[in-house]
LOSE-226779 format. One line per field, with one value per atom (N, C-alpha, C): x, y, z; atom name; residue number from 1. Coordinates in Angstrom, 3 decimals, decimal comma, always signed. Example, Ala and Ser with C-alpha at 12.3 -4.5 7.8 and 13.67 -1.06 7.14 Angstrom:
<recs>
xx	+13,190; +12,300; +13,200; +12,850; +13,670; +12,900
yy	-5,690; -4,500; -3,300; -2,250; -1,060; +0,030
zz	+7,800; +7,800; +7,800; +7,080; +7,140; +7,870
atomo	N; CA; C; N; CA; C
num	1; 1; 1; 2; 2; 2
</recs>
This chain:
<recs>
xx	+93,107; +92,009; +91,036; +90,987; +90,165; +90,661; +91,972; +92,355; +91,980; +92,187; +91,888; +89,986; +89,427; +88,049; +87,795; +88,484; +88,173; +88,485; +89,754; +90,321; +89,156; +88,768; +87,878; +86,513; +86,093; +84,890; +85,259; +86,524; +86,800; +86,837; +87,363; +87,440; +86,076; +85,108; +83,577; +82,985; +83,274; +82,617; +83,123; +84,490; +84,999; +84,298; +84,155; +83,617; +82,179; +81,299; +80,088; +79,777; +80,815; +80,711; +81,062; +82,083; +82,438; +81,138; +80,553; +79,285; +78,198; +78,052; +77,031; +77,319; +78,546; +79,059; +78,984; +79,173; +79,013; +77,488; +76,702; +75,259; +74,792; +75,154; +74,674; +75,286; +76,208; +76,616; +75,802; +74,945; +74,270; +73,014; +72,737; +71,729; +70,275; +70,174; +69,085; +68,718; +69,917; +69,738; +69,506; +70,358; +70,187; +68,695; +68,261; +66,987; +65,799; +66,061; +65,236; +65,402; +66,508; +66,929; +66,146; +66,438; +65,752; +64,034; +63,554; +62,089; +61,696; +62,517; +62,129; +62,227; +63,099; +63,209; +62,174; +61,793; +60,638; +59,396; +59,209; +57,985; +57,953; +59,075; +59,055; +58,928; +60,134; +60,308; +60,955; +60,345; +60,785; +61,397; +62,223; +62,803; +61,728; +61,531; +60,330; +60,578; +61,873; +62,293; +62,314; +63,138; +62,985; +62,017; +61,317; +60,302; +60,972; +62,265; +62,871; +62,936; +62,958; +63,136; +64,329; +64,285; +65,331; +66,297; +67,528; +68,672; +69,091; +69,787; +70,087; +70,984; +71,661; +72,521; +71,994; +70,636; +69,998; +70,303; +70,003; +70,436; +68,910; +68,937; +67,733; +68,051; +67,595; +67,980; +67,233; +67,872; +67,330; +66,821; +65,554; +65,003; +65,161; +65,458; +65,799; +67,341; +67,938; +69,213; +70,053; +69,463; +69,915; +70,567; +71,688; +72,825; +72,082; +71,387; +70,846; +69,573; +69,236; +68,024; +68,657; +69,752; +70,364; +69,785; +69,939; +69,773; +68,312; +67,593; +66,051; +65,335; +65,048; +64,419; +62,952; +62,306; +60,947; +60,002; +60,311; +59,201; +59,555; +58,967; +59,357; +59,122; +58,330; +58,021; +59,245; +60,138; +61,437; +62,468; +62,241; +62,981; +62,487; +63,412; +62,963; +63,978; +63,779; +64,778; +64,992; +66,230; +66,771; +67,753; +67,684; +69,001; +70,161; +71,062; +72,655; +72,584; +72,403; +72,424; +71,207; +70,282; +69,143; +69,540; +70,181; +70,686; +71,722; +72,656; +73,748; +73,243; +71,929; +71,555; +70,683; +69,994; +69,140; +70,357; +71,341; +72,334; +73,002; +73,295; +74,004; +73,093; +71,786; +70,792; +70,463; +70,507; +70,003; +71,349; +72,611; +73,588; +74,156; +73,151; +73,131; +73,796; +74,603; +75,040; +74,014; +73,099; +72,049; +70,757; +70,852; +69,719; +69,096; +68,653; +68,049; +66,846; +66,070; +64,674; +64,997; +66,010; +66,346; +67,011; +68,048; +68,620; +67,485; +66,456; +65,355; +64,833; +64,444; +63,736; +64,572; +65,760; +66,761; +66,959; +66,808; +66,814; +65,684; +64,610; +63,040; +63,359; +64,054; +63,997; +64,717; +65,677; +66,804; +66,196; +65,472; +64,599; +63,725; +63,012; +61,884; +62,462; +63,742; +64,599; +65,025; +65,306; +65,806; +64,513; +63,486; +62,247; +61,962; +61,836; +61,607; +62,699; +63,782; +64,796; +64,900; +64,382; +64,706; +63,533; +62,546; +61,241; +61,533; +62,441; +62,771; +63,047
yy	-35,950; -35,436; -36,910; -37,730; -38,994; -39,834; -39,835; -40,508; -39,961; -38,600; -38,071; -38,299; -38,030; -38,255; -39,717; -40,676; -42,003; -42,113; -41,659; -41,756; -41,118; -39,923; -39,255; -40,054; -40,759; -41,741; -42,734; -43,414; -44,412; -44,180; -42,857; -42,595; -42,502; -41,981; -41,780; -43,058; -43,876; -45,332; -45,913; -45,984; -46,506; -45,936; -44,704; -44,040; -44,198; -44,458; -44,744; -46,336; -47,149; -48,597; -48,601; -48,052; -47,739; -47,477; -46,434; -45,777; -46,884; -47,649; -48,897; -49,796; -50,281; -51,142; -50,796; -49,704; -48,990; -49,154; -48,661; -48,734; -50,195; -51,103; -52,369; -53,231; -52,466; -52,855; -52,382; -51,257; -50,643; -51,517; -51,084; -51,745; -51,599; -50,316; -49,971; -51,028; -51,161; -52,048; -53,522; -54,001; -55,357; -55,623; -54,601; -54,892; -54,847; -53,913; -54,186; -55,562; -55,894; -57,122; -58,266; -58,308; -59,506; -59,343; -58,157; -58,131; -58,479; -58,086; -58,343; -59,875; -60,466; -61,998; -62,789; -62,248; -62,828; -62,929; -61,603; -61,478; -62,057; -62,358; -63,026; -64,479; -64,891; -66,398; -67,146; -66,653; -67,418; -66,547; -67,048; -66,388; -66,225; -65,101; -64,910; -65,740; -65,638; -66,120; -67,744; -68,281; -69,801; -70,691; -69,839; -70,421; -70,989; -71,048; -72,259; -70,988; -71,637; -71,144; -70,150; -68,832; -67,853; -68,461; -68,492; -68,955; -67,850; -68,389; -67,269; -66,165; -66,746; -65,618; -64,870; -64,840; -64,227; -62,658; -62,028; -60,686; -59,849; -58,608; -57,692; -56,925; -57,098; -56,225; -54,971; -53,932; -52,511; -52,556; -52,403; -51,932; -50,556; -49,799; -48,346; -48,454; -48,357; -48,358; -47,093; -45,977; -44,555; -44,498; -43,912; -43,957; -42,992; -42,005; -41,083; -41,737; -42,861; -43,414; -44,824; -45,163; -46,539; -46,609; -45,514; -45,546; -45,430; -45,173; -45,107; -46,283; -46,818; -48,098; -47,941; -46,693; -46,292; -47,062; -47,430; -47,889; -49,407; -50,417; -51,721; -52,252; -51,851; -52,321; -51,963; -50,953; -51,013; -52,030; -53,111; -54,141; -55,534; -56,396; -57,665; -58,799; -59,622; -60,717; -61,493; -61,933; -63,041; -63,855; -65,173; -65,906; -65,400; -65,804; -65,370; -65,606; -66,880; -66,708; -66,041; -66,055; -65,119; -63,636; -63,385; -61,813; -61,620; -62,529; -62,440; -62,200; -63,129; -63,358; -61,945; -61,467; -60,136; -59,253; -59,055; -58,000; -58,164; -59,409; -59,633; -59,430; -59,710; -59,484; -58,143; -57,406; -55,851; -55,198; -55,574; -55,071; -55,383; -56,339; -56,940; -55,901; -56,089; -55,305; -54,479; -55,352; -55,002; -54,749; -54,645; -54,428; -55,484; -55,364; -56,490; -57,199; -56,436; -56,852; -57,910; -57,493; -58,511; -59,682; -59,506; -60,704; -61,717; -61,096; -61,885; -62,801; -61,957; -62,658; -63,831; -63,759; -64,652; -65,732; -65,598; -66,468; -67,320; -66,753; -67,324; -68,523; -68,077; -68,905; -70,050; -69,929; -70,875; -71,875; -71,488; -72,404; -73,098; -72,549; -73,275; -74,287; -73,930; -74,946; -76,300; -75,895; -76,977; -77,855; -77,246; -78,004; -78,692; -78,332; -78,887; -80,190; -79,829; -80,716; -81,821; -81,452; -82,637; -83,701; -83,346; -84,068; -85,210; -84,904; -85,676; -87,063
zz	-2,142; -1,901; -1,556; -2,579; -2,449; -1,102; -1,028; +0,261; +1,504; +1,592; +2,867; +3,237; +1,986; +2,232; +2,666; +2,240; +2,523; +3,984; +4,460; +5,929; +6,725; +6,459; +7,179; +7,494; +6,498; +6,486; +7,202; +7,217; +7,991; +9,458; +9,640; +11,144; +11,734; +10,959; +11,230; +11,510; +10,564; +10,554; +12,083; +12,196; +13,412; +14,579; +14,803; +15,796; +15,922; +14,853; +14,896; +15,311; +14,735; +15,387; +16,790; +17,338; +18,627; +19,576; +19,050; +19,798; +19,816; +18,726; +18,697; +19,630; +19,740; +20,525; +22,001; +22,375; +23,672; +24,026; +23,207; +23,342; +23,658; +22,816; +22,985; +24,150; +24,938; +26,261; +27,466; +27,329; +28,104; +28,620; +29,886; +30,533; +29,804; +29,305; +28,625; +27,594; +26,633; +25,438; +25,915; +26,951; +27,479; +27,873; +28,635; +29,176; +27,873; +26,897; +25,603; +24,825; +24,727; +23,942; +24,687; +25,954; +26,731; +26,452; +26,576; +26,468; +24,903; +23,919; +22,596; +22,534; +22,908; +22,812; +23,468; +24,825; +25,542; +24,553; +24,054; +23,436; +21,979; +21,390; +20,096; +19,756; +20,551; +20,656; +19,423; +18,126; +16,874; +15,921; +15,114; +14,027; +13,077; +12,383; +11,362; +10,095; +9,726; +8,345; +8,239; +9,525; +9,384; +10,295; +11,193; +11,899; +13,132; +13,260; +14,255; +15,728; +16,834; +18,036; +18,117; +18,822; +18,739; +19,596; +19,179; +19,873; +21,093; +21,925; +22,988; +22,719; +21,518; +20,803; +19,681; +19,671; +18,375; +18,778; +17,528; +17,240; +17,293; +17,766; +17,630; +16,620; +15,553; +14,351; +14,310; +13,808; +13,575; +12,123; +12,096; +10,669; +10,196; +10,960; +10,622; +10,754; +9,546; +9,573; +9,467; +9,862; +9,968; +11,414; +11,382; +12,542; +13,508; +13,121; +14,036; +14,851; +14,483; +15,110; +16,165; +15,821; +16,207; +17,923; +18,585; +19,926; +20,410; +19,398; +19,742; +19,682; +20,993; +21,100; +21,512; +21,355; +21,690; +20,821; +19,710; +18,733; +18,533; +19,105; +18,958; +17,601; +16,688; +15,545; +14,543; +14,868; +14,346; +14,341; +15,118; +15,551; +15,358; +14,997; +14,935; +15,320; +15,943; +16,538; +15,546; +15,245; +14,086; +14,511; +14,165; +14,669; +13,687; +14,272; +13,549; +12,060; +11,620; +10,177; +9,407; +10,019; +9,215; +9,348; +10,541; +10,440; +9,469; +9,326; +8,112; +6,720; +6,508; +5,204; +4,865; +6,018; +5,719; +5,272; +6,026; +5,688; +4,299; +4,005; +2,868; +1,590; +1,830; +0,450; +0,553; +1,687; +1,652; +0,927; +1,229; +0,428; -0,952; -1,482; -2,639; -3,915; -4,592; -5,494; -6,715; -7,001; -7,851; -7,164; -6,089; -5,010; -4,480; -3,180; -2,404; -3,179; -4,014; -4,574; -5,513; -6,496; -7,338; -6,958; -5,926; -4,972; -4,714; -4,052; -3,433; -4,491; -5,549; -6,690; -7,304; -7,385; -7,948; -6,758; -5,578; -4,694; -4,724; -4,918; -5,108; -6,306; -7,469; -8,634; -8,212; -7,508; -7,042; -6,083; -5,348; -4,274; -5,009; -5,857; -6,760; -7,670; -8,302; -9,083; -8,248; -6,911; -6,118; -5,865; -5,568; -5,293; -6,729; -7,497; -8,878; -9,313; -9,235; -9,461; -8,569; -7,367; -6,355; -6,467; -7,130; -7,297; -8,382; -9,262; -10,466; -10,018
atomo	N; CA; C; N; CA; C; N; CA; C; N; CA; C; N; CA; C; N; CA; C; N; CA; C; N; CA; C; N; CA; C; N; CA; C; N; CA; C; N; CA; C; N; CA; C; N; CA; C; N; CA; C; N; CA; C; N; CA; C; N; CA; C; N; CA; C; N; CA; C; N; CA; C; N; CA; C; N; CA; C; N; CA; C; N; CA; C; N; CA; C; N; CA; C; N; CA; C; N; CA; C; N; CA; C; N; CA; C; N; CA; C; N; CA; C; N; CA; C; N; CA; C; N; CA; C; N; CA; C; N; CA; C; N; CA; C; N; CA; C; N; CA; C; N; CA; C; N; CA; C; N; CA; C; N; CA; C; N; CA; C; N; CA; C; N; CA; C; N; CA; C; N; CA; C; N; CA; C; N; CA; C; N; CA; C; N; CA; C; N; CA; C; N; CA; C; N; CA; C; N; CA; C; N; CA; C; N; CA; C; N; CA; C; N; CA; C; N; CA; C; N; CA; C; N; CA; C; N; CA; C; N; CA; C; N; CA; C; N; CA; C; N; CA; C; N; CA; C; N; CA; C; N; CA; C; N; CA; C; N; CA; C; N; CA; C; N; CA; C; N; CA; C; N; CA; C; N; CA; C; N; CA; C; N; CA; C; N; CA; C; N; CA; C; N; CA; C; N; CA; C; N; CA; C; N; CA; C; N; CA; C; N; CA; C; N; CA; C; N; CA; C; N; CA; C; N; CA; C; N; CA; C; N; CA; C; N; CA; C; N; CA; C; N; CA; C; N; CA; C; N; CA; C; N; CA; C; N; CA; C; N; CA; C; N; CA; C; N; CA; C; N; CA; C; N; CA; C; N; CA; C; N; CA; C; N; CA; C; N; CA; C; N; CA; C; N; CA; C; N; CA; C; N; CA; C
num	1; 1; 1; 2; 2; 2; 3; 3; 3; 4; 4; 4; 5; 5; 5; 6; 6; 6; 7; 7; 7; 8; 8; 8; 9; 9; 9; 10; 10; 10; 11; 11; 11; 12; 12; 12; 13; 13; 13; 14; 14; 14; 15; 15; 15; 16; 16; 16; 17; 17; 17; 18; 18; 18; 19; 19; 19; 20; 20; 20; 21; 21; 21; 22; 22; 22; 23; 23; 23; 24; 24; 24; 25; 25; 25; 26; 26; 26; 27; 27; 27; 28; 28; 28; 29; 29; 29; 30; 30; 30; 31; 31; 31; 32; 32; 32; 33; 33; 33; 34; 34; 34; 35; 35; 35; 36; 36; 36; 37; 37; 37; 38; 38; 38; 39; 39; 39; 40; 40; 40; 41; 41; 41; 42; 42; 42; 43; 43; 43; 44; 44; 44; 45; 45; 45; 46; 46; 46; 47; 47; 47; 48; 48; 48; 49; 49; 49; 50; 50; 50; 51; 51; 51; 52; 52; 52; 53; 53; 53; 54; 54; 54; 55; 55; 55; 56; 56; 56; 57; 57; 57; 58; 58; 58; 59; 59; 59; 60; 60; 60; 61; 61; 61; 62; 62; 62; 63; 63; 63; 64; 64; 64; 65; 65; 65; 66; 66; 66; 67; 67; 67; 68; 68; 68; 69; 69; 69; 70; 70; 70; 71; 71; 71; 72; 72; 72; 73; 73; 73; 74; 74; 74; 75; 75; 75; 76; 76; 76; 77; 77; 77; 78; 78; 78; 79; 79; 79; 80; 80; 80; 81; 81; 81; 82; 82; 82; 83; 83; 83; 84; 84; 84; 85; 85; 85; 86; 86; 86; 87; 87; 87; 88; 88; 88; 89; 89; 89; 90; 90; 90; 91; 91; 91; 92; 92; 92; 93; 93; 93; 94; 94; 94; 95; 95; 95; 96; 96; 96; 97; 97; 97; 98; 98; 98; 99; 99; 99; 100; 100; 100; 101; 101; 101; 102; 102; 102; 103; 103; 103; 104; 104; 104; 105; 105; 105; 106; 106; 106; 107; 107; 107; 108; 108; 108; 109; 109; 109; 110; 110; 110; 111; 111; 111; 112; 112; 112; 113; 113; 113; 114; 114; 114; 115; 115; 115; 116; 116; 116
</recs>
């Protein structure tokens, strides 16, 4: 039974990913992406200029809202590495808040030890 439910979930995930890919190829999404990039210009985490390959990241991760691009405040442009870090931290095993606090500690120690 576990195996069947896992297969069912995998099929749903594959279908959902396929739908997302199809949507990201649509003219509606491509126009939205272009307008977001023109408006934002910089990666909010790194402060660096957005690359041509930047991602328009959905802040609302619910599948049922994936195609809803009516509310621009639910999106942010991120360069590729920033986008990967955001997803990595969000999915952290002990929760993203703890992961971010640990990251801050590490960065502070890097500053501290680099000044010695």
